[in-house]
N, C-alpha and C positions, 0 to 999 in steps of 0.2 A: 550428390544429394539423391537418396533414394525415395521415391514418390509411390504411396499405395493408394487405392479407391476401397473402401469399404462399404457396403450397400446392405442396410437391414432393411427387408420388406416385411411389413406387418400389414393385416386386414385393411385398416384404416389409412396408413400412410407408409411411404418410403422415405428413410433418412439416407444419407449419404456422407460420409465422412472422407476428407482428404488429409492424408497423414504424409508428411514430409519427414526423413528421417526418424519416423515414429512419431513426431509431434504432431497434433491436430491442428492445423491450418484453415482448413473450412467445412463447415458443415450446412446442408441443406436438408430441409423437411418439405415434404409434400404430399396433401392428402390425395389419395387415390382418385378421387373424384374432383379433382381440382379443374376450375374453369377460370376464365380470363387471365391467363398465363401470359408473358410476354412471347409474341410471336404468333398468337393466335389471330385467325383474319374471321370477320365478321361482317355479315349484311347489317348495316343500320340505318337509323332514319335521323333526319336532322329535327331536333324538339324545338332549339331555340339558338338564335344569334344574338351574338354580344360584341356590336360594334365598337365598343370601347375597350374590349378585349383583342377586337381582331380575331375573335374565335367563336367557336360553334360548339354546344352541347347536343351530343349524339346519343340516341336511345339503341345501346347493344344488348339491352336484357338485363344489365347490374342494376341493384336498386338504386344507384345514382347515376343521373349521366355521365358519359365519358365526354372528356374534355378534346377538342381538336382545334389547334392553333391554326391560323392562315398559314406560318412558316412549316408546318406539317403537312401540308395537302401534298406537297410534292411539285415539281417543275412540269409533269406530263398528267397532272390529274384531268386536264379536258380530255385526253386522250382514253384515260381511264373511265372517265364518264360516259363517254360515246359508245365505248365496249359493253359496259353495264347496260344501257338503255337498248340497245340490239339484243342482248341476251334476255332482259326481260321482256321483250316486246316480242320475239320470235323464240317459243320454248321449244321449238323443235330441231332449229338451225343455231348451233353455238359459232359464233364468230372465230375465226381461227385467228391465233395470235400474230401470225407471220404475215396476214393478209390486213391487219389492220393498217389505216392511214395514222401514221404520227401528227398530229396537231399540234400548233405552236406553243410554247411553254407559257404559263400564267405569269403574270407580272409579279417580279420578286418583291414589291413594296405595295402590292394590292390589296385591295379591302374584303374582307370575308363575304359582303354581302353582294360582291360582284361576280362570285362563283356559286355559292350556296342559297339555299331557299328553304324556308320552313317545309317540312314534310318531304323532302328530297332524299332518296335513298341513295347511300354511298357505301362503298367497300373500303373497309379500315382494318387496321393491325394493332394489337395492344403493342404499346411501345414502353409503357411503366403500369405495373400492377397497381391494383386497388390500394392504398395506403392511408390508414387511419380513417377519417370521415370523407375523403376524396374519393371519388370515382377513377377507373382507367384513364390514361393517357393515351392519345390515339396518333396515328400517322395515317395518311392514305398513300404514301410510297409502299407499296408492298414489296417484301423481300423474302426471299429463301435462303437461310445461311445454311452452307457445307463447312466442313474444316478447313479446304483451300479456297474457296469461292464464294460468292454471295450473288444470287441471281435476282434482278428486277425486272419483271415485265414492264410494256408499254413506255420504253426506252430505248435507246440504239448507242450507248458507249461503252468503253473500256476505262476502267480505272484501276491503277496498280498501287499497293500500300506504300506509303511514302517511307515506312521503316525498313524497305527492302531498299538499301543504299546504293547496291552497283547498279551502275546506268545502263549496263551491257545486259544485266539479268531482268531489270525492268523493262527495256525494250524486247527481249526475247520473250517474255510473258505477255506482254501486248499483244505482239504480234499472234503469238500461239494462240490466244483466246480469240482473237479475231477469225483465225481460221477455223475455229470450230464454233463459233457463236452462232445461234439462230438469228433470225432477222426479227427486229423490234423487243430485243432483250438487251438489256445492259448488264456487265457483270464486272463486280468490284473483287479484284485478286488481292487474297489476304496474305499476310507475311508468312505463313506457315507454309504457303505455295513455292517459296524460294528452292528452287533446284529441284522441282517435280517435273516429270515426263508428261509430253502431251496425252498418253493414254490414261494417267492418274485425273487428270482435269477434265479430260472429255468424259470419263466414265464419271465423276462427280456431276458437271455440268448435267449430262444425261439423266441423273437420279433426281436433280433439283427439277428439271422441265417436267417429269414425271410426277412430282407432288404437285405441280402446277396443272397438268393435264388431268390427274386423277380427282381434284377437288373442284376445279373452276365449272364441270357440269351440275355441280349442286346448285349454283347461282339462281338459274331460272326457276326452280322448283322452292327455292327457299322462301320462308314468310319471314317478315320483318318483324322483330329482330331475330337473328338467327347465326350459328357459328359455321363457317365455312370448311376452314381448317384449321385444325389442333396442332400445334408444335410438338415436336417430338417428346418423348417423357423425359422427366429432368434427369434421370440417370444417364440417357443418351446425350442429351443436349450438353450436360456439365462436360461429361467426356469429349465432346465434339471440340469444346472449347478449350479445355486446358490438357488434352494427351500430348505427351512427348515422350521421347525415348526414354528419360529418366524412370518412366513407370515399370516396376517391376513386378507389381501383382495388382489383379482386381479382384476381391472377394465379394461373392453375391450369395444369400442365403436362400434365394427361391430359383427354383430350376427354369422356369420360364423368363424370367428377366436376366437370368445369366446366358440364356440361349441369344436373347435379344443382344446383350452386350456383347457376347462372342462374336453374333455376326456382324455387328456394326465395327468392333475391332479387325475382322479379316478384311474389311473393305477399305478401312483407311490405315491400316498397317498390315498388308497380307504376309502371313508367316508370324504374327505375334501373338495369334489369338490364343497360345496356350497360357499366357499370363493371366486369362480370365478362369477363375477358380470357384467351383459352387462349394459352399461353406456348408458342412453335414455334422459340424460337432455340436456336441448336448449343450454347451454353454451358449448365452446369447452371443450373437457374434460380436456385439460392441464391447462387451466383458471380456471377450477372448483377445481382442486387439486392443486393450486399454484404452477404448474411446469412453466409455460411460464415467472413467474415473476423471479423465481430462475435462469433460463437460462440467461435471459437478465442481470442479475446481475453477474453471475458467470463465464462466458466464454470472458469477456473483457481482456484486457492487464493487467489491474489494477483490483485486488480482495481485497475487504476490508471485515475484518473477526472479530475483537474484539477489542472494546476501540479505535477505530482510526487507528489501526494498518494495514497493507496490503502489498499485494504480488505484485511484478512485474514478469510477466511470459513471457518471451522472446523466440522464437524458430529461431535455426539455421539449417543449412544443418547438422552437427553433433552431436547437443545435445541441450537440452532444458536447460535454466539457469532461476533460480527463486530468486530474491532478496528480503529479509525478511526487511520490515522497519516499524519503530516503531510509527510514524506518530506524533498525538500530546501528546503521552504519556509523563510524567514526566522523566525528563533527569537529574535530581540534582544528585550530585557527591554520595551523600549518599545513593541514591536510585536506582543507574545507573546499578548495578550487578543483584538486584532483578527486575528490569524491564526488563533487558535484558532476563533473564530466563523465566520470564512470557509471555513475548512476544514470545519468540523462543518456548516455549512449545505449546502456542496455533497457531502458525504458522504450526507447525509438524502436528497436527491434521489437519489443512485445506488444507497443501499440500497433506496428504495422501488421502484427499477427491479429491482432483483436479487431481491427477494422475489418478483415477478410473475414475472418471467424464468424462475427456478428453480423458482418454485412451493414456497417454502419455507413449512412449518407448524410446528405445536406453539408453543412457546416460543421466542421470539428475543431474545437480550442482544446489546446494542451498547454497546462501552467507547469513546464518545466522547473527545475531548481535551477534559482539564480546564479549566473556565471559572471566573472568581472571581466573576465579576458576575450578580447572580440574575437580571436583566433580558436578559442573554444565555441564560440556560438556558431560560427561559420562551419566549423568540423561537424557538430551537431545537426544542423541545416543538410549538409552534403551527405551525412550519414542517414538521415531520415529519407532523403530522395531514393538513395541507394537500398534502402530496406523496403521501400515501396515499388520496386522498380518490377517485382513479380507480381503487382497487384494489376489483374486485367482491368476494375474498373477505371474509369477515367479520374483522375484527380490532378489537384493542382495543389501545391506547397508554398506557402511564404515563409520568409526569413523570420527568424524571431523579432518581436517588437522590443523596444527599450524596457518594457515590463516583465521579460522572458516569455512571452506567449508565441505560440506557434499556431498559424491558422491553415487548415485545410478543408478544400471543399472536394468531396468525393460524388462520383455518379450513385445514384441510389435507383433502381427500377423494380425492387420487388420490398415487401415490408421488411425491417431488420429482424434477424433472427434472436428471438428472446426466449429464454429458457431458466425455467424458474428453479432455482439449485436449492430452495428450502423446500422442507418436506411436512404436508400437514400429518398430525398423528392419524394412522388409519384405526385405532384401536377406539381411541375418545372421541373422535370427529372434532378436535377442538373445544372440547367441552372442560378439561381438565380432569376429569376422573374416567378412571378405566378399572377392568376386571382385573384380578391379580396376574402378572404377566406369568408366573408360574404356572398357571392354567391353560396357556395358550396353546401348548401341545395336545391337552385332552380336547380342545375345542376342534383343533386340526382334525385329530382322529374321529369325531364326531362327525365332520364333514366327510371325510372318507368312509365312514360307514353309509353316510346318507348315499353318497355318490354309488357305491357299489351295491348295497342291499336295497335301497329304495328305486333308484334310477338306472340301475342295471349296466353302468359304467365301468368296464373291467380293465381299460387301459388308458392311463390319463399320467400327464406330469404335474407335479407341484413344485412353483418357484417360489424361493425364499430368499430374505435376506442372507448374505453370505455367513454371518455369524449364526443365523438359526439352522442354515441349512447344516453347518459344521456341526453343532450341538445335536441335532437329530441325527446325525449321520456316525457320530463319534461311537468308539468302541466295538468289540466284535460282535456283541447281540444289541446292536443300536436300536432306537426309536424304529428307525426306518425298515429295518430288517423283521421287527416286530408287526408292524404294520404290514409288510409284505406277505409273512407266513399268516396273519391272521384274515386279511382281506384279498390282496389279488398280488400276484407277482408281476401285475402290468403297471404297477405304481415306480414312477422315477421321481427324484429329487434333486432339484437343479438350483444352485446358487444363483442369483440376479441382483448385480450392485446397483440396478436402477430401483428397486424397492427400499422403502422406507424399513424400520427395523422390525415391527410386527406385521408389516405388509405380506399378502401371498397372493397367488395367482393359481388356478387350475385351468390346464389346457387339454383337451382330448387328443385322440391320435391323429386328428386332421388339424391340429393347431390352432381349434376354435376354443376361444374363452368360455369357462363354464362359471357362471355367476352363482358362487358360493358365500359371497359375503353379506355379512349382518347390517341389517338397515340401521340408520341412525336413530337413536331413541330421543323421542320428542319430550320434553318436561315442560 
């Protein structure tokens, strides 16, 4: 399997597409001014205690108070609180982590009122981003994640991933980490560390410790609430979690982020930084790698996947429901069972892809086509487990019920990816009436004239729907060349699949959008 990462950097957001054998399997979008992302650490204040829920609401600066359950305080919460009180009381001398005395762990079944008080200041980390009407979910057990290990301050343990099956390897890694670990720091050894040398693990541990040492001095000077540490940019964070030897290339259309990604790859996979490539083509990067077309076809309510079969995906407040339909497949009595198992197996593959792609979480109920044979039901259950084996999110799959329903629970830490595939008419703004389309190119020429002769912009790019771009560029003496000769040779016309039919965008030489759109007429 060939894996590729395509990063589209725009002024307001960064979009990241993961391709496996050219098929889109993951899509992440992040505003460039994002806050309250998973991994961010805040100095917050207790606003309200909820004894009935054994939890507290914490003010971290979000419009809704964040939620902190007693079980998420972490066993070494008392030690962390002692450190925080010392840091806030003496702003000149910050207590060293290695010199702090580890206090006894809090009770596993204790009460929130025994540990927290209203108005108390706490260090917390975002465990789940704000979703719908809910505020962030918090934890007080701070952690700094790397590719091979996770560093946790205010504790003194070493844990090794249970997915590493070899007892000898687990013992080697435990002993190795014990020999390099600083005092009062816990380390979780991740599965990807299997077979790694001490130098690689020691380098990453020092990098994670530096993150702590660089950000903890902000605590004494911080006003409540305020951010203490912001997680790595989504591009690098995603790469940290999914990078593996199957990656053939990483394409980025921004020079600065490309350099950041290349630096990170050189740290986690020395010698492989050449797979990071700066994209300089004229076409939008997602169009060039056929990502835009896949987004348009995969994010609708109906998803066609094989031989006319299709899925219908519905979202409710409580769960996601997926209905499997055979479409125009043969439904003869002799082939009914075979058709059902073929369509269901193919549906399982597409559903596993859709769960990753849309990042669906919570409860997912799938209505497969009914099958009579128990062996076929078991085959489908086992195939779904195999299809979701590459899904990094924690999930649990139940076998089919007697009604042919499969239930899946999947961890959700961020809002689901929701892409609107329908397009509002950019010409009539939904009113139903528009200027004659034959005059569209005349309107474009008027805007080019305005840019060149009124605003003195001599070098710019005009993005158009591919059909319109082809019409403008066709022929030896095309409209595009007439505009160039008449106005400026600094004009470029580029097709963009993300645009609606009569939609257009102007960008200057620095890739800043020029607003040349007509205002909606108010009747």
